[in-house]
C-alpha positions in Angstrom: 0.0 -0.3 -0.3 1.4 3.4 -0.9 2.8 5.6 1.7 1.4 9.6 1.9 2.8 12.1 4.0 1.6 15.9 4.3 3.0 17.4 7.3 1.1 20.8 8.5 4.1 22.0 9.9 6.3 22.8 7.0 4.1 21.9 4.2 2.4 24.9 2.7 -1.2 25.4 3.5 -2.8 28.4 5.0 -3.5 31.6 3.2 -2.5 34.7 4.1 -1.5 38.2 3.2 1.7 39.8 3.8 2.4 43.4 4.9 3.3 44.2 1.2 -0.1 43.0 0.0 0.9 39.6 -1.3 -0.9 36.5 -1.1 0.3 32.8 -0.9 0.2 29.7 1.4 2.6 29.1 4.2 3.1 26.6 6.5 2.4 26.6 10.7 6.4 26.8 11.0 6.8 29.4 8.9 3.3 31.4 9.9 4.5 31.6 13.6 8.4 32.5 13.1 6.9 35.5 10.8 4.0 36.2 12.2 4.7 40.0 12.7 5.5 40.2 8.5 2.1 38.6 8.0 -1.1 41.0 7.6 -3.9 38.4 8.3 -5.3 35.1 7.2 -7.5 35.3 4.1 -9.1 31.8 3.7 -11.7 31.8 0.8 -14.5 30.9 3.7 -14.7 33.7 6.3 -15.4 31.0 9.4 -12.0 29.0 7.8 -10.4 32.0 9.2 -11.6 31.6 12.5 -10.8 27.9 12.4 -7.2 28.2 11.8 -6.5 31.1 14.4 -8.5 28.8 16.9 -5.7 26.0 16.2 -2.7 29.1 16.0 -4.3 29.9 19.5 -4.3 26.4 21.2 -0.3 26.0 19.8 0.7 29.5 21.2 -1.4 28.8 24.8 0.6 25.4 25.0 4.0 26.9 24.5 3.5 31.0 26.0 0.6 30.5 28.4 0.4 33.4 29.5 -0.2 32.9 32.9 -0.6 36.6 33.9 -0.1 39.9 32.6 3.7 40.3 33.0 3.9 37.0 31.0 1.7 38.4 28.7 3.5 41.7 28.5 7.1 40.0 28.0 5.6 38.4 25.3 3.9 41.3 23.3 7.5 43.3 23.6 9.4 40.6 22.2 7.6 41.4 19.1 8.2 37.7 17.1 7.1 34.3 18.9 10.3 32.4 20.3 11.6 30.6 17.3 13.6 28.0 19.3 10.6 27.3 21.8 8.3 26.5 18.8 11.0 24.3 16.8 11.3 22.5 20.2 7.4 21.8 20.2 7.4 20.8 16.2 10.3 18.4 16.5 8.4 16.7 19.7 4.9 16.3 18.0 5.9 16.2 14.3 4.6 13.2 13.6 0.7 14.2 14.9 0.6 16.9 12.5 0.6 14.8 9.4 -2.4 14.8 7.5 -2.1 11.1 6.1 -0.1 9.5 8.7 -0.9 5.8 9.2 -1.2 6.4 13.2 -2.7 9.6 14.8 -3.4 11.4 11.5 -4.2 15.2 12.4 -7.5 15.9 13.7 -8.9 12.7 11.9 -10.1 9.2 13.0 -11.9 6.8 11.0 -15.1 5.4 12.1 -15.3 1.9 11.5 -18.9 1.3 10.3 -18.7 4.2 7.5 -17.9 3.7 4.2 -16.1 6.2 1.7 -17.6 8.7 0.0 -16.7 11.6 -2.5 -14.9 14.7 -1.0 -18.0 16.9 -1.9 -19.3 15.3 1.3 -16.9 17.2 3.6 -18.0 20.4 1.4 -21.4 19.9 2.5 -20.1 19.8 6.1 -19.4 23.4 6.1 -21.2 24.7 3.1 -25.0 23.2 3.5 -26.3 23.1 0.3 -24.4 24.9 -1.5 -20.9 22.6 -1.2 -20.1 22.3 -4.7 -19.5 25.9 -5.6 -16.9 26.8 -2.7 -13.8 26.5 -3.9 -13.7 25.9 -7.9 -17.2 26.5 -8.9 -18.9 22.9 -10.0 -22.6 23.1 -10.2 -22.8 19.6 -10.8 -22.7 16.3 -8.6 -19.5 15.3 -10.3 -16.8 14.0 -7.6 -14.5 17.0 -7.1 -11.0 16.8 -6.0 -9.1 18.8 -3.2 -5.6 19.4 -2.9 -4.2 18.8 0.3 -4.0 22.3 1.7 -8.0 22.7 0.9 -8.7 19.7 2.6 -6.7 20.6 5.9 -8.5 23.9 5.8 -12.1 22.0 5.5 -10.9 19.8 8.2 -10.4 22.4 10.6 -13.5 24.3 9.5 -15.7 21.1 9.9 -14.4 20.3 13.5 -15.0 23.7 14.5 -18.5 24.5 12.5 -20.1 21.4 11.5 -24.0 21.2 11.8 -26.4 19.3 13.7 -28.2 16.6 11.4 -28.6 12.9 10.4 -25.6 11.0 9.7 -26.8 7.2 9.3 -30.1 6.6 10.6 -29.8 2.4 10.7 -26.5 3.0 12.6 -27.8 5.4 14.8 -25.5 7.8 14.2 -26.3 11.8 14.5 -24.6 14.4 14.0 -24.2 17.7 16.6 -23.2 21.1 16.5 -19.6 22.2 16.4 -18.6 24.6 19.4 -18.8 27.4 16.9 -21.4 26.4 14.6 -24.4 28.6 15.3 -23.5 32.0 16.5 -20.2 34.2 15.0 -17.0 34.2 17.1 -15.1 37.5 17.9 -11.3 38.3 17.4 -9.7 41.4 18.2 -7.7 42.1 14.5 -4.0 43.8 15.0 -2.0 45.7 12.2 0.4 42.1 12.1 -0.7 38.6 12.8 1.6 38.8 15.6 -0.5 41.1 17.0 -3.7 39.7 16.2 -2.9 36.2 18.0 -1.2 38.6 21.0 -4.6 40.3 21.3 -6.5 37.1 21.6 -3.9 35.1 23.5 -5.9 35.6 26.9 -4.5 34.8 30.2 -4.4 31.3 30.6 -4.9 28.9 33.7 -6.9 26.4 35.5 -9.5 28.9 36.2 -9.6 31.5 32.9 -11.0 31.0 29.8 -12.6 27.7 31.1 -12.5 26.5 34.2 -10.8 22.9 34.2 -9.1 20.8 36.9 -7.1 17.9 35.2 -3.3 17.9 35.6 -2.7 18.7 32.2 -4.6 20.4 29.2 -3.2 18.6 25.6 -5.2 19.6 22.9 -6.2 16.9 20.4 -3.1 16.1 18.4 -1.2 15.4 21.9 -3.8 12.5 22.8 -3.7 9.6 21.9 -7.8 8.8 22.0 -9.6 12.2 21.8 -12.8 10.6 21.7 -12.0 8.4 24.7 -15.3 7.9 27.2 -17.6 9.9 25.0 -16.9 12.9 27.0 -19.1 16.1 26.7 -17.0 18.3 29.0 -13.0 19.3 27.7 -10.4 18.9 29.8 -9.3 22.4 29.4 -9.4 25.2 27.2 -7.2 23.5 24.6 -8.8 20.7 24.5 -12.2 23.0 23.6 -10.5 24.6 21.0 -9.3 21.4 19.3 -12.3 19.8 20.4 -13.1 16.7 17.9 -16.8 17.1 17.0 -16.2 14.8 13.9 -14.7 11.7 13.1 -13.3 12.4 9.7 -10.7 10.4 7.4 -9.1 11.5 4.7 -8.0 9.3 1.9 -5.3 10.4 -0.3 -4.5 9.6 -4.0 -2.4 10.9 -6.6 -3.5 12.5 -9.9 -1.2 14.1 -12.4 1.8 13.1 -10.0 0.3 15.0 -7.2 -1.4 13.9 -3.5 -4.9 14.6 -3.6 -8.1 13.6 -1.7 -11.1 12.5 -3.4 -12.6 10.3 -0.8 -13.2 11.1 2.8 -15.2 9.1 5.9 -17.5 11.3 7.9 -18.8 10.4 11.0 -20.1 12.1 14.5 -17.4 13.3 16.9 -17.8 14.2 20.2 -21.0 15.6 21.5 -19.9 18.7 23.0 -22.1 20.0 26.7 -24.8 22.5 26.2 -23.7 24.0 29.1 -20.1 25.0 27.9 -20.0 28.6 26.9 -17.7 29.6 24.2 -15.3 32.1 25.1 -15.5 33.8 21.8 -19.0 34.1 21.5 -21.4 37.2 22.8 -24.0 36.3 25.3 -27.0 38.4 26.9 -29.4 38.0 29.2 -33.3 38.6 28.5 -35.7 39.8 30.9 -36.4 36.6 32.3 -32.4 36.0 32.8 -31.9 33.6 30.5 -28.9 33.4 28.4 -29.2 34.3 24.7 -26.1 34.4 22.1 -25.7 36.8 19.8 -26.2 35.5 15.9 -25.8 36.7 12.7 -28.6 37.8 11.0 -29.6 39.5 7.5 -29.6 42.9 7.1 -28.5 43.3 10.8 -24.6 44.6 10.4 -22.5 43.9 13.5 -22.2 48.1 14.4 -25.8 48.2 15.7 -24.7 45.4 18.5 -21.6 47.4 19.3 -22.6 48.7 22.6 -23.4 45.6 24.0 -19.9 44.1 22.9 -18.3 47.2 24.7 -20.4 46.4 28.2 -18.8 44.8 31.1 -22.1 44.6 32.9 -21.8 40.6 33.9 -26.3 41.1 35.1 -26.6 41.8 31.2 -23.9 40.8 29.2 -20.9 38.6 28.7 -18.5 39.9 26.1 -15.7 38.0 24.2 -13.4 37.0 26.7 -10.5 38.8 24.8 -12.2 42.3 25.0 -12.0 41.7 28.5 -8.4 40.7 28.6 -7.4 43.7 26.2 -9.3 46.2 28.5 -7.4 44.7 31.6 -4.2 45.2 30.0 -5.0 48.8 28.7 -6.0 49.5 32.6 -2.9 48.3 33.8 -0.9 50.2 31.4 0.6 47.2 29.4 -1.0 47.8 26.4 -0.8 51.2 25.1 -4.0 53.1 24.3 -5.1 52.6 20.4 -7.9 52.1 17.9 -8.8 48.5 18.1 -10.7 46.6 15.6 -13.3 43.7 16.3 -13.9 40.9 13.7 -16.9 38.8 13.7 -16.4 35.1 11.5 -19.4 32.6 11.5 -22.7 32.1 9.3 -26.5 32.5 9.7 -27.8 29.1 10.0 -31.7 27.5 10.3 -31.7 26.5 13.9 -31.6 22.7 14.1 -30.6 21.7 10.6 -27.9 21.3 8.1 -28.9 24.7 6.0 -26.4 27.4 5.7 -28.5 31.0 4.5 -25.1 33.1 4.4 -21.4 33.3 5.5 -19.9 36.6 6.9 -17.0 38.1 8.1 -17.2 41.6 9.9 -15.6 44.0 11.5 -15.7 47.4 13.0 -13.2 49.3 14.9 -13.3 51.9 17.8 -10.9 54.0 19.9 -9.8 51.9 23.1 -11.4 54.0 25.8 -14.5 52.8 24.9 -13.6 49.7 26.2 -12.3 51.5 29.7 -14.6 54.5 30.6 -18.4 53.2 30.9 -19.5 56.4 30.5 -18.8 56.2 26.7 -20.3 52.6 26.5 -23.3 54.4 28.5 -23.5 56.8 25.5 -23.0 54.7 22.7 -26.0 52.9 24.1 -28.1 55.7 24.0 -27.3 56.7 20.8 -28.2 53.1 19.6 -31.2 53.4 21.1 -32.0 56.3 19.4 -31.4 55.0 16.2 -33.7 52.0 17.0 -36.5 54.7 18.2 -36.2 56.6 15.0 -36.5 53.2 12.7 -39.5 52.8 15.1 -41.1 56.0 14.1 -39.9 56.0 10.3 -41.7 52.5 10.1 -44.9 54.0 11.5 -45.2 56.7 9.5 -44.2 54.6 6.3 -47.2 52.2 7.6 -49.4 55.0 7.8 -48.6 56.4 4.4 -48.8 52.9 2.7 -52.2 52.4 4.5 -53.6 55.5 3.3 -52.2 55.0 -0.7 -53.8 51.6 -0.9 -57.4 52.7 0.6 -60.0 53.8 -1.5 -60.4 57.2 -0.4 -57.2 58.2 0.9 -58.9 58.6 4.5 -58.6 55.7 6.6 -61.6 57.0 9.5 -64.2 57.3 6.9 -63.2 54.7 4.2 -62.4 51.2 3.6 -59.2 49.9 5.4 -56.6 48.2 3.2 -55.5 44.7 4.1 -52.6 44.5 6.6 -51.2 42.1 4.5 -51.3 44.3 1.7 -49.8 47.2 3.6 -47.3 44.7 5.0 -46.2 43.8 1.2 -45.5 47.3 0.1 -43.3 48.1 3.1 -41.5 45.2 2.6 -41.3 46.7 -1.1 -40.2 49.7 -0.4 -37.1 48.0 1.8 -37.1 51.5 4.1 -35.8 49.9 6.6 -33.1 48.4 5.2 -32.1 51.7 3.4 -32.5 54.0 6.8 -29.6 51.4 8.4 -27.4 51.6 5.6 -27.7 55.2 5.6 -25.9 55.3 8.8 -23.3 52.9 8.9 -20.6 54.8 7.7 -22.4 58.2 9.9 -21.8 55.8 12.5 -18.0 54.9 12.3 -17.9 59.0 12.2 -20.0 58.9 15.7 -17.6 56.8 16.9 -14.7 58.7 16.4 -16.3 61.5 17.9 -17.3 59.4 20.9 -13.7 59.2 21.6 -13.0 62.6 21.7 -16.2 63.9 23.4 -19.3 62.5 24.3 -21.6 65.5 24.7 -20.8 66.6 21.0 -20.6 63.1 19.6 -24.8 62.7 20.6 -25.9 66.2 19.4 -24.5 65.4 16.1 -25.9 61.6 15.8 -29.3 63.2 16.6 -29.1 65.4 13.8 -27.8 62.5 11.8 -31.1 60.4 12.7 -33.3 62.7 12.2 -31.9 63.6 8.5 -31.5 60.3 7.6 -35.0 59.1 8.6 -36.5 62.1 6.8 -34.1 61.7 3.8 -35.2 58.1 3.7 -39.5 58.8 3.9 -38.9 61.4 1.3 -36.8 59.1 -1.0 -39.4 56.4 -0.4 -42.5 58.8 -1.5 -40.9 60.4 -4.5 -39.7 57.3 -6.0 -42.4 55.0 -5.0 -45.7 56.9 -5.1 -47.4 58.6 -7.8 -48.1 62.3 -7.9 -51.6 61.9 -7.7 -53.9 63.4 -5.4 -54.1 60.3 -2.6 -50.1 59.7 -3.0 -49.5 63.5 -2.1 -52.1 63.6 0.6 -50.6 60.2 2.0 -46.8 61.6 1.7 -47.8 64.8 3.7 -49.6 63.0 6.7 -47.2 60.3 7.1 -44.3 63.1 6.7 -46.1 65.1 9.9 -46.3 61.6 11.7 -42.6 61.3 11.2 -41.9 64.4 12.7 -44.0 64.3 15.6 -42.4 61.1 16.3 -39.5 61.9 16.2 -39.9 65.0 18.6 -40.8 62.3 20.9 -37.7 60.0 20.5 -35.1 62.9 21.1 -34.6 65.7 24.1 -34.3 69.3 23.5 -31.2 70.6 22.2 -29.9 73.4 24.0 -28.8 76.7 21.9 -24.7 75.4 21.9 -26.2 72.1 20.6 -25.9 70.1 23.6 -28.5 67.4 24.7 -30.6 69.3 27.2 
């Protein structure tokens, strides 16, 4: 039987963008050695970037901790990861990073009762119904061929992002959700990959970022059997970062003289307890005190929830762990005040099903004093509440105008009231809410900058932005979607008056100096 090897330590498989804008594939050894010269990881799927970052953080935590703030500061000041320490680690576990090793294949284990399937099935694990278009835009059902680099990226992504669903009913095999499947994971992004990894290399010990009691916390590749005892609770944070949610087996072969993967074996792996929180997720508590997780939703950009990400009120929010860690470092003057970028990677799915609506990688930047100053966070919360209240008033005005336009006499009190479904369909056709929020995105980033300098002045300016955006949105809909007949003009006038009255209820009085009263 022919022997194959593709060792991720030295083979190029991670897509990156260098500081000079060049793209390419690099190995684990090269990537961590030269992380200070790399701008970012650039996988074709947003959540593959997250899966690779989680792997890198597990390796770094294993080698460098850091056990406390001072240890972190020493690593940060060095400007690069210790090559000698990493080379020693690569040497010790080199056989565990081979994608096709005869024993202890990296991130793999073959289920004895599952047969080989086309590699398309691996794409389906991370692509839902759109699997065949992710890499080479096949649109038929022909078997596909993956390079080892592609297979490695998908392998990592599957372990973190596989979705619950049926595997083999006759064998009683059912897939469960991976640790990151249903909600975005958040990372702080620096100017270089070294900075990005350091900003997310949080304090690591037996109590944080998750509690663990075992003497050791090995990542999956250091274990002889990561699947032992059918466990549902990770042994520690590194076990969690490398949690084996699937049993995957990559079958190598040759095509045109190159090693490829055309067949795979897939089966359920470890089921993760629902009680295990993800330190990279953002959680919030509803009025009943029930914990919820922020998810991606269509038409809702990340910045609209920014006040919750920056809040550290543990009774209402549990922010991503890295944000709290960086906040502590800045407060203790171990990290200079600076602009920070928060990145979210993930996908929107249909709950409980293997259906993916979209993938997303989204980010916004902010001054670090928003992390450390509760007053500024409160001002941000107030600004976003105003935006939501303004949206509500805009919807009410448009709803009134739509009803009048669809009414036979343009007078709802005396005439025939239109079917609410028809009104709703007209509002959907107008797409005013999307226009409103899209019109606020760039002004919001300007507001964030102003908030860092002068909260009161920023809020006063934001009020005017909301007023103008809502009014312009209303006027735009009336001009483009409605006619010039008497009924439409009357509907527009009544709706506009309602909007102005509603906005007066939303905003406090403004003083002569432009400050909120």
